[in-house]
KOLGULO-656568 format. One record per residue (C-alpha): x, y, z; residue number from 1. Coordinates in nm, 4 decimals, padded with zeros to 6 digits, always signed. Layout:
BEGIN
SITE        x        y        z resi
SITE        X        Y        Z  NUM
...
END
This chain:
BEGIN
SITE        x        y        z resi
SITE -01.4811 -01.1332 +04.0792    1
SITE -01.5153 -00.8785 +03.7994    2
SITE -01.5478 -00.9542 +03.4311    3
SITE -01.4215 -00.7163 +03.1607    4
SITE -01.5331 -00.7443 +02.8017    5
SITE -01.2562 -00.7384 +02.5402    6
SITE -01.2107 -00.4068 +02.3614    7
SITE -01.3402 -00.5361 +02.0260    8
SITE -01.6564 -00.6867 +02.1800    9
SITE -01.7306 -00.3608 +02.3607   10
SITE -01.7005 -00.1768 +02.0315   11
SITE -01.9443 -00.4116 +01.8565   12
SITE -02.2006 -00.3782 +02.1358   13
SITE -02.1798 +00.0027 +02.1207   14
SITE -02.2322 +00.0099 +01.7442   15
SITE -02.5245 -00.2342 +01.7471   16
SITE -02.6901 -00.0443 +02.0329   17
SITE -02.6550 +00.2838 +01.8463   18
SITE -02.7962 +00.1209 +01.5331   19
SITE -03.1118 +00.0027 +01.7104   20
SITE -03.1476 +00.3390 +01.8871   21
SITE -03.1154 +00.5308 +01.5598   22
SITE -03.3628 +00.3103 +01.3730   23
SITE -03.6148 +00.3098 +01.6562   24
SITE -03.6179 +00.6814 +01.7415   25
SITE -03.5475 +00.8781 +01.4232   26
SITE -03.6988 +00.8609 +01.0740   27
SITE -03.4195 +00.7427 +00.8506   28
SITE -03.3120 +00.6501 +00.4995   29
SITE -03.0675 +00.3764 +00.4221   30
SITE -02.8744 +00.1985 +00.1481   31
SITE -02.6233 -00.0804 +00.1250   32
SITE -02.4146 -00.3130 -00.0836   33
SITE -02.3071 -00.6764 -00.0824   34
SITE -01.9742 -00.7998 -00.2144   35
SITE -01.9311 -01.1775 -00.2223   36
SITE -01.6277 -01.3650 -00.3540   37
SITE -01.5798 -01.7389 -00.3887   38
SITE -01.2613 -01.9144 -00.4950   39
SITE -01.1804 -02.2832 -00.5329   40
SITE -00.8491 -02.4023 -00.6700   41
SITE -00.4809 -02.4649 -00.6068   42
SITE -00.1921 -02.2357 -00.5255   43
SITE +00.1479 -02.3939 -00.5916   44
SITE +00.0034 -02.7412 -00.5359   45
SITE -00.1779 -02.6483 -00.2136   46
SITE -00.5581 -02.6479 -00.2004   47
SITE -00.6687 -02.2845 -00.1903   48
SITE -01.0360 -02.2087 -00.1210   49
SITE -01.1951 -01.8933 +00.0119   50
SITE -01.5401 -01.7466 +00.0762   51
SITE -01.5755 -01.3746 +00.1446   52
SITE -01.8974 -01.1830 +00.2099   53
SITE -01.8989 -00.8132 +00.2952   54
SITE -02.2332 -00.6478 +00.3719   55
SITE -02.2088 -00.2670 +00.3927   56
SITE -02.5012 -00.0705 +00.5401   57
SITE -02.5486 +00.3047 +00.5689   58
SITE -02.8366 +00.4742 +00.7536   59
SITE -02.9072 +00.8485 +00.7728   60
SITE -03.1324 +01.0037 +01.0364   61
SITE -03.1213 +01.3808 +01.0577   62
SITE -02.7741 +01.4815 +01.1721   63
SITE -02.6729 +01.1203 +01.2339   64
SITE -02.5187 +00.8757 +00.9912   65
SITE -02.4304 +00.5167 +01.0752   66
SITE -02.2087 +00.3000 +00.8537   67
SITE -02.1557 -00.0690 +00.9278   68
SITE -01.9686 -00.3465 +00.7521   69
SITE -02.0582 -00.7045 +00.8413   70
SITE -01.8468 -00.9975 +00.7272   71
SITE -01.8874 -01.3692 +00.6776   72
SITE -01.5396 -01.4831 +00.5757   73
SITE -01.4781 -01.8570 +00.6058   74
SITE -01.1950 -01.8068 +00.5224   75
SITE -01.1159 -01.4869 +00.3266   76
SITE -00.8678 -01.4860 +00.0395   77
SITE -00.6210 -01.3082 +00.2684   78
SITE -00.6419 -01.2642 +00.6434   79
SITE -00.8191 -01.4484 +00.9226   80
SITE -01.1724 -01.5890 +00.9275   81
SITE -01.4398 -01.3572 +01.0651   82
SITE -01.8144 -01.3771 +01.1241   83
SITE -01.9815 -01.0618 +01.2545   84
SITE -01.9199 -00.6888 +01.2665   85
SITE -01.6003 -00.5982 +01.0835   86
SITE -01.6010 -00.2212 +01.1253   87
SITE -01.8342 +00.0735 +01.1671   88
SITE -01.8578 +00.4496 +01.1948   89
SITE -02.1169 +00.6764 +01.3598   90
SITE -02.1121 +01.0394 +01.2410   91
SITE -02.2904 +01.3371 +01.3958   92
SITE -02.2781 +01.6605 +01.1954   93
SITE -02.4245 +01.9908 +01.3032   94
SITE -02.3427 +02.3399 +01.1805   95
SITE -01.9681 +02.3942 +01.2286   96
SITE -01.8591 +02.0679 +01.3870   97
SITE -01.8599 +01.6969 +01.3087   98
SITE -01.8027 +01.4083 +01.5503   99
SITE -01.7090 +01.0576 +01.4341  100
SITE -01.7009 +00.7459 +01.6503  101
SITE -01.5671 +00.4155 +01.5193  102
SITE -01.3046 +00.3118 +01.2641  103
SITE -01.1371 +00.6403 +01.1766  104
SITE -00.9837 +00.7324 +00.8409  105
SITE -00.7749 +01.0488 +00.8095  106
SITE -00.4862 +01.2040 +00.6164  107
SITE -00.2723 +01.4906 +00.7452  108
SITE -00.0955 +01.6798 +00.4676  109
SITE +00.0519 +01.4379 +00.2160  110
SITE +00.0308 +01.1404 +00.4540  111
SITE +00.3975 +01.1228 +00.5553  112
SITE +00.2956 +01.1570 +00.9221  113
SITE -00.0627 +01.0299 +00.9288  114
SITE -00.2456 +00.8280 +00.6650  115
SITE -00.5218 +00.6039 +00.7999  116
SITE -00.6795 +00.3850 +00.5320  117
SITE -00.7796 +00.0323 +00.4353  118
SITE -00.6986 -00.1646 +00.1196  119
SITE -00.8831 -00.4947 +00.1207  120
SITE -00.7056 -00.6310 -00.1905  121
SITE -00.3760 -00.6595 -00.0021  122
SITE -00.5286 -00.7088 +00.3451  123
SITE -00.3955 -00.3787 +00.4790  124
SITE -00.5894 -00.1921 +00.7471  125
SITE -00.4408 +00.0631 +00.9879  126
SITE -00.7736 +00.2243 +01.0908  127
SITE -00.7888 +00.2765 +01.4686  128
SITE -01.1120 +00.2593 +01.6664  129
SITE -01.1719 +00.5897 +01.8397  130
SITE -01.3298 +00.9340 +01.8218  131
SITE -01.2617 +01.2299 +01.5904  132
SITE -01.3765 +01.5923 +01.6021  133
SITE -01.3742 +01.8369 +01.3087  134
SITE -01.4483 +02.2005 +01.3909  135
SITE -01.4821 +02.4944 +01.1518  136
SITE -01.3813 +02.7981 +01.3551  137
SITE -01.4282 +03.0324 +01.0588  138
SITE -01.4097 +03.0264 +00.6804  139
SITE -01.0301 +03.0479 +00.7190  140
SITE -00.9585 +02.8234 +01.0197  141
SITE -01.0408 +02.4526 +01.0664  142
SITE -00.9410 +02.2096 +01.3424  143
SITE -00.9229 +01.8300 +01.3580  144
SITE -00.8490 +01.6161 +01.6638  145
SITE -00.8659 +01.2402 +01.7065  146
SITE -00.7702 +00.9628 +01.9457  147
SITE -00.7971 +00.5881 +01.8944  148
SITE -00.6411 +00.2471 +01.9202  149
SITE -00.5535 -00.0189 +01.6648  150
SITE -00.5396 -00.3540 +01.8411  151
SITE -00.4044 -00.5539 +01.6854  152
SITE -00.2446 -00.4116 +01.3725  153
SITE -00.1743 -00.7250 +01.1679  154
SITE +00.0640 -00.7140 +00.8742  155
SITE +00.2854 -00.9215 +00.6467  156
SITE +00.6623 -00.9278 +00.6785  157
SITE +00.8675 -00.8342 +00.3679  158
SITE +00.8468 -01.0887 +00.0821  159
SITE +00.5863 -01.2942 +00.2713  160
SITE +00.3526 -01.4920 +00.0446  161
SITE +00.1399 -01.6265 +00.3299  162
SITE -00.2376 -01.5837 +00.3095  163
SITE -00.2545 -01.4779 +00.6768  164
SITE -00.0530 -01.2030 +00.8514  165
SITE +00.2665 -01.3256 +01.0136  166
SITE +00.3299 -01.0239 +01.2380  167
SITE +00.1361 -00.7811 +01.4531  168
SITE +00.1642 -00.4766 +01.6767  169
SITE -00.0645 -00.2607 +01.8905  170
SITE -00.0783 +00.1180 +01.9038  171
SITE -00.2637 +00.4073 +02.0604  172
SITE -00.2814 +00.7199 +01.8493  173
SITE -00.3629 +01.0841 +01.9174  174
SITE -00.3431 +01.3668 +01.6657  175
SITE -00.4389 +01.7320 +01.6250  176
SITE -00.4265 +01.9536 +01.3173  177
SITE -00.5055 +02.3151 +01.2366  178
SITE -00.5670 +02.4505 +00.8860  179
SITE -00.5112 +02.8238 +00.8410  180
SITE -00.6043 +02.9760 +00.5069  181
SITE -00.5372 +03.3179 +00.3583  182
SITE -00.8259 +03.5465 +00.2751  183
SITE -00.8204 +03.4561 -00.0953  184
SITE -00.7621 +03.0832 -00.0193  185
SITE -00.4367 +03.0841 -00.2216  186
SITE -00.2204 +02.9973 +00.0774  187
SITE -00.2833 +02.7291 +00.3392  188
SITE -00.0612 +02.6378 +00.6329  189
SITE -00.1315 +02.3190 +00.8275  190
SITE +00.0706 +02.2500 +01.1425  191
SITE +00.0028 +01.9152 +01.3084  192
SITE +00.1073 +01.6944 +01.5978  193
SITE +00.0801 +01.3146 +01.6143  194
SITE +00.1618 +01.1150 +01.9289  195
SITE +00.1518 +00.7395 +01.9646  196
SITE +00.2365 +00.4492 +02.1933  197
SITE +00.3353 +00.1389 +01.9974  198
SITE +00.3753 -00.2065 +02.1517  199
SITE +00.5388 -00.4799 +01.9463  200
SITE +00.7241 -00.8054 +02.0174  201
SITE +01.1019 -00.8254 +01.9997  202
SITE +01.3293 -01.1274 +02.0137  203
SITE +01.6202 -01.1179 +02.2546  204
SITE +01.9074 -01.3680 +02.2285  205
SITE +02.1117 -01.4845 +02.5266  206
SITE +02.3422 -01.7726 +02.6199  207
SITE +02.2374 -02.0106 +02.8960  208
SITE +02.5313 -02.0232 +03.1372  209
SITE +02.4644 -02.3873 +03.2268  210
SITE +02.4012 -02.5505 +02.8892  211
SITE +02.5822 -02.2819 +02.6838  212
SITE +02.2938 -02.2969 +02.4344  213
SITE +02.1336 -01.9993 +02.2633  214
SITE +01.8068 -01.8953 +02.4299  215
SITE +01.5496 -01.6852 +02.2430  216
SITE +01.3019 -01.4835 +02.4503  217
SITE +01.0112 -01.2900 +02.2985  218
SITE +00.9447 -00.9684 +02.4897  219
SITE +00.7165 -00.6689 +02.4387  220
SITE +00.8802 -00.3363 +02.3595  221
SITE +00.6860 -00.0123 +02.4119  222
SITE +00.7753 +00.2865 +02.1957  223
SITE +00.6593 +00.6416 +02.2730  224
SITE +00.6416 +00.8419 +01.9497  225
SITE +00.5870 +01.2093 +01.8724  226
SITE +00.5715 +01.3660 +01.5259  227
SITE +00.5495 +01.7375 +01.4550  228
SITE +00.5013 +01.8650 +01.1034  229
SITE +00.3954 +02.1489 +00.8785  230
SITE +00.2191 +02.1198 +00.5445  231
SITE +00.1975 +02.4277 +00.3236  232
SITE +00.0207 +02.4743 -00.0086  233
SITE +00.0293 +02.7637 -00.2554  234
SITE -00.1982 +02.7967 -00.5565  235
SITE -00.2184 +03.0387 -00.8457  236
SITE -00.3962 +03.0395 -01.1799  237
SITE -00.1277 +02.8426 -01.3667  238
SITE +00.0574 +02.6597 -01.0905  239
SITE +00.0350 +02.5145 -00.7419  240
SITE +00.2918 +02.3955 -00.4895  241
SITE +00.2689 +02.1667 -00.1858  242
SITE +00.5422 +02.1224 +00.0764  243
SITE +00.5108 +01.8816 +00.3696  244
SITE +00.7806 +01.8131 +00.6287  245
SITE +00.7772 +01.6304 +00.9617  246
SITE +01.0152 +01.5207 +01.2384  247
SITE +00.9599 +01.1993 +01.4365  248
SITE +01.1154 +01.1097 +01.7730  249
SITE +01.0947 +00.7689 +01.9439  250
SITE +01.1756 +00.6649 +02.3000  251
SITE +01.2010 +00.2922 +02.3813  252
SITE +01.0905 +00.1358 +02.7094  253
SITE +01.4251 -00.0484 +02.7194  254
SITE +01.7492 -00.0335 +02.5179  255
SITE +01.7124 -00.2024 +02.1822  256
SITE +01.9724 -00.3179 +01.9304  257
SITE +02.0566 -00.5545 +01.6478  258
SITE +02.1918 -00.8906 +01.7694  259
SITE +02.4127 -01.1481 +01.5981  260
SITE +02.4948 -01.5066 +01.6941  261
SITE +02.8717 -01.5723 +01.6838  262
SITE +02.9740 -01.9372 +01.6528  263
SITE +03.3310 -02.0685 +01.6826  264
SITE +03.4721 -02.4209 +01.6925  265
SITE +03.4669 -02.4184 +02.0729  266
SITE +03.1843 -02.1851 +02.1766  267
SITE +02.9018 -01.9577 +02.0719  268
SITE +02.8023 -01.6149 +02.1903  269
SITE +02.5869 -01.3091 +02.1265  270
SITE +02.7061 -00.9804 +01.9810  271
SITE +02.4751 -00.6799 +02.0148  272
SITE +02.5312 -00.3745 +01.7946  273
SITE +02.3896 -00.0248 +01.8336  274
SITE +02.2169 -00.0544 +02.1701  275
SITE +01.9996 +00.2567 +02.1755  276
SITE +01.7121 +00.3947 +02.3831  277
SITE +01.5468 +00.5853 +02.1003  278
SITE +01.5741 +00.7133 +01.7444  279
SITE +01.4764 +01.0151 +01.5371  280
SITE +01.3853 +01.0577 +01.1740  281
SITE +01.2235 +01.2927 +00.9289  282
SITE +01.0232 +01.2946 +00.6084  283
SITE +00.9768 +01.5581 +00.3405  284
SITE +00.7525 +01.5615 +00.0349  285
SITE +00.7047 +01.8319 -00.2264  286
SITE +00.4864 +01.8517 -00.5374  287
SITE +00.4811 +02.1234 -00.8050  288
SITE +00.2159 +02.1442 -01.0788  289
SITE +00.2458 +02.3806 -01.3752  290
SITE -00.0324 +02.4318 -01.6274  291
SITE +00.0470 +02.5804 -01.9671  292
SITE -00.2042 +02.6448 -02.2451  293
SITE -00.1925 +02.2819 -02.3587  294
SITE +00.0765 +02.1123 -02.1504  295
SITE +00.0598 +02.0110 -01.7837  296
SITE +00.3666 +01.9256 -01.5766  297
SITE +00.4012 +01.7615 -01.2345  298
SITE +00.7275 +01.7323 -01.0416  299
SITE +00.7518 +01.5408 -00.7126  300
SITE +01.0416 +01.5169 -00.4686  301
SITE +01.0545 +01.2968 -00.1602  302
SITE +01.3117 +01.2388 +00.1116  303
SITE +01.1970 +00.9773 +00.3628  304
SITE +01.4248 +00.8933 +00.6561  305
SITE +01.1739 +00.7577 +00.9074  306
SITE +01.3635 +00.4382 +00.9892  307
SITE +01.6981 +00.3731 +00.8200  308
SITE +01.7890 +00.0077 +00.8796  309
SITE +02.0416 -00.2526 +00.7785  310
SITE +01.9423 -00.5333 +00.5401  311
SITE +01.9004 -00.7722 +00.8358  312
SITE +01.6739 -00.5302 +01.0210  313
SITE +01.4518 -00.4760 +00.7166  314
SITE +01.3613 -00.8453 +00.6941  315
SITE +01.3059 -00.8828 +01.0701  316
SITE +00.9478 -00.7990 +01.1663  317
SITE +01.0523 -00.8115 +01.5335  318
SITE +01.2288 -00.4773 +01.4789  319
SITE +00.9168 -00.2602 +01.4506  320
SITE +01.0666 -00.0081 +01.6924  321
SITE +01.3165 +00.1164 +01.4336  322
SITE +01.0770 +00.1097 +01.1360  323
SITE +00.8300 +00.3749 +01.0160  324
SITE +00.5025 +00.3708 +01.2067  325
SITE +00.2113 +00.1775 +01.0488  326
SITE +00.0295 +00.5039 +00.9747  327
SITE +00.3267 +00.6843 +00.8135  328
SITE +00.2391 +00.6122 +00.4494  329
SITE +00.3321 +00.9063 +00.2289  330
SITE +00.3071 +00.9505 -00.1488  331
SITE +00.4910 +00.6914 -00.3543  332
SITE +00.6628 +00.9427 -00.5805  333
SITE +00.6101 +00.7150 -00.8812  334
SITE +00.3286 +00.6063 -01.1130  335
SITE +00.0827 +00.3328 -01.0169  336
SITE +00.0371 +00.1430 -01.3438  337
SITE -00.2769 -00.0190 -01.4826  338
SITE -00.0625 -00.2114 -01.7334  339
SITE -00.0218 -00.5661 -01.6001  340
SITE +00.3479 -00.6258 -01.6740  341
SITE +00.4488 -00.2803 -01.5506  342
SITE +00.2337 -00.3180 -01.2398  343
SITE +00.4045 -00.6489 -01.1600  344
SITE +00.7393 -00.4701 -01.1179  345
SITE +00.6016 -00.1788 -00.9161  346
SITE +00.8582 -00.0584 -00.6658  347
SITE +00.7686 -00.1263 -00.2975  348
SITE +00.8276 +00.2128 -00.1374  349
SITE +01.0701 +00.2174 +00.1558  350
SITE +00.9234 +00.4823 +00.3855  351
SITE +01.2167 +00.4307 +00.6209  352
SITE +01.4864 +00.5341 +00.3743  353
SITE +01.4131 +00.6602 +00.0237  354
SITE +01.4895 +00.9726 -00.1760  355
SITE +01.3937 +01.0571 -00.5329  356
SITE +01.2120 +01.2490 -00.8057  357
SITE +00.9121 +01.1842 -01.0268  358
SITE +00.8339 +01.3955 -01.3338  359
SITE +00.5201 +01.3636 -01.5474  360
SITE +00.4318 +01.5685 -01.8560  361
SITE +00.0986 +01.5485 -02.0390  362
SITE +00.0590 +01.7121 -02.3815  363
SITE -00.2687 +01.6993 -02.5806  364
SITE -00.1532 +01.7117 -02.9428  365
SITE -00.5077 +01.7324 -03.0808  366
SITE -00.8572 +01.6736 -02.9501  367
SITE -00.8062 +01.2960 -02.9938  368
SITE -00.4304 +01.2473 -02.9463  369
SITE -00.2385 +01.2890 -02.6180  370
SITE +00.1253 +01.2203 -02.5290  371
SITE +00.2348 +01.1450 -02.1732  372
SITE +00.5927 +01.1173 -02.0527  373
SITE +00.7079 +01.0051 -01.7096  374
SITE +01.0483 +00.9697 -01.5423  375
SITE +01.1081 +00.8349 -01.1897  376
SITE +01.4481 +00.8105 -01.0197  377
SITE +01.4650 +00.6741 -00.6635  378
SITE +01.7196 +00.5194 -00.4291  379
SITE +01.7985 +00.4783 -00.0628  380
SITE +02.0007 +00.7532 +00.1017  381
SITE +02.2077 +00.5082 +00.3072  382
SITE +02.4754 +00.2747 +00.1682  383
SITE +02.3338 -00.0661 +00.2607  384
SITE +02.6722 -00.2346 +00.2261  385
SITE +02.7995 -00.0357 +00.5264  386
SITE +02.6769 -00.1154 +00.8767  387
SITE +02.7023 +00.2365 +01.0156  388
SITE +02.5690 +00.3130 +01.3644  389
SITE +02.2004 +00.4056 +01.3679  390
SITE +02.2806 +00.7484 +01.5124  391
SITE +02.4891 +00.8318 +01.2009  392
SITE +02.2409 +00.7171 +00.9382  393
SITE +02.0425 +01.0414 +00.9118  394
SITE +02.3419 +01.1929 +00.7337  395
SITE +02.2453 +01.0111 +00.4115  396
SITE +02.2077 +01.1490 +00.0627  397
SITE +01.9555 +01.4176 -00.0361  398
SITE +01.9604 +01.3127 -00.4038  399
SITE +01.9128 +00.9655 -00.5564  400
SITE +02.2012 +00.7654 -00.6991  401
SITE +02.2304 +00.4769 -00.9455  402
SITE +02.4907 +00.2882 -00.7382  403
SITE +02.3790 -00.0692 -00.6656  404
SITE +02.4548 -00.0369 -00.2916  405
SITE +02.1732 +00.2201 -00.2653  406
SITE +01.8888 +00.0013 -00.4012  407
SITE +01.8205 +00.2271 -00.7018  408
SITE +01.4994 +00.2352 -00.9023  409
SITE +01.4492 +00.4212 -01.2278  410
SITE +01.1692 +00.4188 -01.4820  411
SITE +01.1159 +00.6130 -01.8040  412
SITE +00.7875 +00.5877 -01.9933  413
SITE +00.6273 +00.7371 -02.3039  414
SITE +00.2591 +00.6817 -02.3778  415
SITE +00.0611 +00.7796 -02.6861  416
SITE -00.3162 +00.7805 -02.6389  417
SITE -00.5937 +00.8168 -02.8958  418
SITE -00.9588 +00.8613 -02.7938  419
SITE -01.2050 +00.8819 -03.0816  420
SITE -01.5793 +00.8406 -03.1041  421
SITE -01.5727 +00.4654 -03.1780  422
SITE -01.2082 +00.3743 -03.1343  423
SITE -00.9534 +00.4244 -02.8549  424
SITE -00.6019 +00.2934 -02.8077  425
SITE -00.2835 +00.3401 -02.6073  426
SITE +00.0733 +00.2581 -02.7080  427
SITE +00.3393 +00.2482 -02.4361  428
SITE +00.7117 +00.1920 -02.4189  429
SITE +00.8896 +00.1893 -02.0820  430
SITE +01.2325 +00.1114 -01.9402  431
SITE +01.2571 +00.0078 -01.5741  432
SITE +01.5606 -00.0786 -01.3630  433
SITE +01.5429 -00.1807 -00.9993  434
SITE +01.6937 -00.3968 -00.7303  435
SITE +01.4741 -00.7037 -00.6955  436
SITE +01.4295 -00.6938 -00.3184  437
SITE +01.5898 -00.3657 -00.2193  438
SITE +01.8131 -00.5712 +00.0109  439
SITE +02.0765 -00.7141 -00.2254  440
SITE +02.2790 -00.6037 -00.5268  441
SITE +02.0726 -00.8186 -00.7629  442
SITE +01.9351 -00.5774 -01.0240  443
SITE +01.6746 -00.6193 -01.2952  444
SITE +01.6255 -00.4287 -01.6200  445
SITE +01.2912 -00.4406 -01.8023  446
SITE +01.1893 -00.3108 -02.1431  447
SITE +00.8095 -00.3098 -02.1685  448
SITE +00.6210 -00.2440 -02.4915  449
SITE +00.2423 -00.2190 -02.5226  450
SITE +00.1671 -00.2181 -02.8978  451
SITE -00.2091 -00.2483 -02.8458  452
SITE -00.4407 -00.1422 -02.5650  453
SITE -00.7481 -00.0752 -02.7703  454
SITE -01.1272 -00.0752 -02.7704  455
SITE -01.3439 -00.0636 -03.0822  456
SITE -01.7166 +00.0106 -03.0811  457
SITE -01.8826 -00.1815 -03.3639  458
SITE -02.2307 -00.0389 -03.3040  459
SITE -02.4558 +00.0742 -03.0204  460
SITE -02.4251 -00.2648 -02.8473  461
SITE -02.0957 -00.4346 -02.9320  462
SITE -01.7513 -00.3260 -02.8080  463
SITE -01.4359 -00.5295 -02.8772  464
SITE -01.1111 -00.5029 -02.6823  465
SITE -00.7516 -00.6133 -02.7311  466
SITE -00.4555 -00.5784 -02.4945  467
SITE -00.1064 -00.6903 -02.5901  468
SITE +00.1916 -00.6384 -02.3586  469
SITE +00.5474 -00.7565 -02.4257  470
SITE +00.8432 -00.7441 -02.1909  471
SITE +01.2074 -00.8462 -02.1968  472
SITE +01.4069 -00.8655 -01.8735  473
SITE +01.7708 -00.9014 -01.7739  474
SITE +01.8624 -01.0040 -01.4184  475
SITE +02.2178 -00.9323 -01.3025  476
SITE +02.3998 -01.0157 -00.9798  477
SITE +02.6580 -00.7510 -00.8903  478
SITE +02.9332 -00.7342 -00.6314  479
SITE +02.9915 -00.4258 -00.4166  480
SITE +03.2107 -00.2775 -00.6909  481
SITE +02.9212 -00.3125 -00.9400  482
SITE +03.0988 -00.5886 -01.1335  483
SITE +02.8610 -00.8451 -01.2822  484
SITE +02.9060 -01.1923 -01.1321  485
SITE +02.6028 -01.3732 -01.2782  486
SITE +02.2534 -01.3411 -01.4165  487
SITE +01.9991 -01.4503 -01.6786  488
SITE +01.7522 -01.3079 -01.9330  489
SITE +01.3877 -01.3897 -02.0018  490
SITE +01.0792 -01.2692 -02.1897  491
SITE +00.7180 -01.2242 -02.0787  492
SITE +00.3863 -01.1473 -02.2476  493
SITE +00.0330 -01.0615 -02.1394  494
SITE -00.2630 -01.0687 -02.3817  495
SITE -00.6377 -01.0111 -02.3393  496
SITE -00.9158 -01.0444 -02.5963  497
SITE -01.2594 -00.9237 -02.4860  498
SITE -01.6090 -00.8543 -02.6142  499
SITE -01.8888 -00.6589 -02.4479  500
SITE -02.2575 -00.6478 -02.5390  501
SITE -02.4624 -00.3543 -02.4163  502
SITE -02.2500 -00.3184 -02.0996  503
SITE -02.4531 -00.6137 -01.9675  504
SITE -02.2590 -00.9173 -02.0895  505
SITE -01.8840 -00.9425 -02.1451  506
SITE -01.6372 -01.2235 -02.2048  507
SITE -01.2580 -01.2200 -02.1982  508
SITE -00.9677 -01.4576 -02.2542  509
SITE -00.6376 -01.3873 -02.0730  510
SITE -00.3020 -01.5438 -02.1593  511
SITE +00.0256 -01.4916 -01.9723  512
SITE +00.3602 -01.6294 -02.0828  513
SITE +00.7157 -01.6183 -01.9475  514
SITE +01.0360 -01.8186 -01.9714  515
SITE +01.1594 -01.6821 -01.6394  516
SITE +01.3587 -01.9717 -01.4838  517
SITE +01.2527 -01.8675 -01.1322  518
SITE +00.8872 -01.9478 -01.2119  519
SITE +00.8531 -02.3117 -01.1019  520
SITE +00.5815 -02.5291 -00.9504  521
SITE +00.5938 -02.7204 -00.6224  522
SITE +00.7951 -02.9992 -00.7905  523
SITE +01.0502 -02.7567 -00.9341  524
SITE +00.9162 -02.7862 -01.2899  525
SITE +00.9065 -02.4691 -01.5055  526
SITE +00.5851 -02.2677 -01.5254  527
SITE +00.5556 -02.0771 -01.8518  528
SITE +00.1881 -02.0461 -01.9553  529
SITE -00.1235 -01.9284 -01.7728  530
SITE -00.4576 -01.9236 -01.9555  531
SITE -00.7922 -01.8183 -01.8095  532
SITE -01.1355 -01.7017 -01.9189  533
SITE -01.3807 -01.4596 -01.7588  534
SITE -01.7529 -01.3941 -01.8005  535
SITE -01.9313 -01.0909 -01.6563  536
SITE -02.3095 -01.0435 -01.6351  537
SITE -02.5054 -00.7355 -01.5304  538
SITE -02.8742 -00.8404 -01.5205  539
SITE -02.9712 -00.5065 -01.3639  540
SITE -02.7959 -00.1775 -01.3012  541
SITE -02.7336 -00.2759 -00.9374  542
SITE -02.6225 -00.6381 -00.9793  543
SITE -02.3025 -00.7674 -01.1371  544
SITE -02.1738 -01.1256 -01.1485  545
SITE -01.8230 -01.2223 -01.2620  546
SITE -01.6830 -01.5722 -01.2987  547
SITE -01.3400 -01.6864 -01.4134  548
SITE -01.1721 -02.0210 -01.4624  549
SITE -00.8140 -02.1119 -01.5413  550
SITE -00.4605 -02.0314 -01.4308  551
SITE -00.3375 -01.6927 -01.3064  552
SITE +00.0278 -01.5956 -01.2964  553
SITE +00.0348 -01.4058 -00.9664  554
SITE +00.3081 -01.1546 -00.8892  555
SITE +00.3313 -00.8383 -00.6807  556
SITE +00.0189 -00.6438 -00.5815  557
SITE +00.0695 -00.2861 -00.4607  558
SITE -00.1473 -00.0027 -00.3340  559
SITE +00.0044 +00.3304 -00.2392  560
SITE +00.3528 +00.1834 -00.2094  561
SITE +00.2398 -00.0998 +00.0214  562
SITE +00.3054 -00.4280 -00.1603  563
SITE +00.2630 -00.7984 -00.1055  564
SITE +00.3502 -01.1134 -00.2992  565
SITE +00.0593 -01.3008 -00.4626  566
SITE +00.1184 -01.6656 -00.5531  567
SITE -00.0046 -01.8188 -00.8828  568
SITE -00.3611 -01.9535 -00.8681  569
SITE -00.5412 -02.2180 -01.0714  570
SITE -00.9129 -02.2763 -01.0337  571
SITE -01.2464 -02.0940 -01.0264  572
SITE -01.3374 -01.7504 -00.8947  573
SITE -01.6893 -01.6056 -00.8657  574
SITE -01.7752 -01.2501 -00.7579  575
SITE -02.1193 -01.1040 -00.6827  576
SITE -02.1742 -00.7299 -00.6342  577
SITE -02.5162 -00.5968 -00.5338  578
SITE -02.6242 -00.2419 -00.4490  579
SITE -02.9549 -00.1634 -00.2824  580
END
């Protein structure tokens, strides 16, 4: 009888062995950090406690560098409990080549075809375990090749507010890229190839011939994927341009389609639509920057058609075969806001079907005053009220539209910023319109005003801060002819008062308010006020402690277009950060 260690255990043994070998044989230097988070409270009437500890270690020995992250999460705020090695990376660098072994991060071009990263705040991690080689052939030619496996890739289905992933997949990944630069480095061309084998569960409906009942079987579907692309960048003294385009082809291990259960007064049956053995899609992203004497301008255009789906398919995490791959995470094409109320309505990017523009202009009026303007217009390219065959859906629009059937999003913002020696402030006004879920014709319009986002330095030690955000919203339900059939209005506010002494001690009070009728507790009673306080201590340069107590509103948390729903929280949070 033979015994085979699981893949993850093998990986941990390899990393720990290499760590002991490195420490024992080579003279080395090292550093690390500890991030601990404790939370005790309630989330919508349910007890919600978490304990997270992340210990990051980095050791350098000659040409070798070893990075490890150990975890003691019982349980974490989001995700599953873990005690032990969470991830690691061994790097060997010598002259013109670098070899990496472990959890690999990488971006090809703009990321529309390959973007491997982790964002702990939303429990997103698509880093495969494998090996990567970077080789500098000359000062004008560079090569990158990698192969690895992510098993499992755990994720949250759309609109899920669970604290643990409710879906998963498994994929092997191989990729190669060449970077070819002109002699003066003004032109770079980057062709690349990404191949993958994705395995994910699917649900298949059938009717039992004996009992005539609906039977649901969960099967594994394998998807062979290939993506070819070309990223090109041009740069001159006063402008630069980036263009990135890619084509993706998928082949399924068995025909796959969208199924419906049909029920009549005498019988029930299964209807399957669009049985296909594979799909194709493409993605394009372009960015143009222009620099004048005082004004800078950025224009982005994106056209993502990596997995055009119906509304039913978008909410079904068993349909991973027709969706964008977990590592196809391109630019969002819109601003990522640090203003709380604007950030709460950030648009979740649909990498399967989205087209649009983003324009930003920055104009320094004087040494202290700066004006920034931003306009984003996005929509799907496919009419989501029409159930067209999958093979016809790549014929969608190349320009965004405001029609409700295309899940439009638009935002216009003007910001005035002042930065003086002892006083700084920002004033913002923004209009945002979007479909709430991207799946229905329920639209929302927001007018957000930030009259104060200021800091004032009283002397060498004391700094005072004030943030005031106001927002009015109008929710409208529309039919397919864009005729209003219902809706409601509400107002929201977010305020912070803070004081800091010597960058070592700070206190803050945070108040959120809304009369949104959809904000209710577990008993259906309205929730309208959330008040909390926070204290931060920095006893040394390398140690920081933060503690907060009270009620937090929750909302939507996004990073790079990947979003998840965060429920309201009431209780205590404590965070410890140590560097050594």
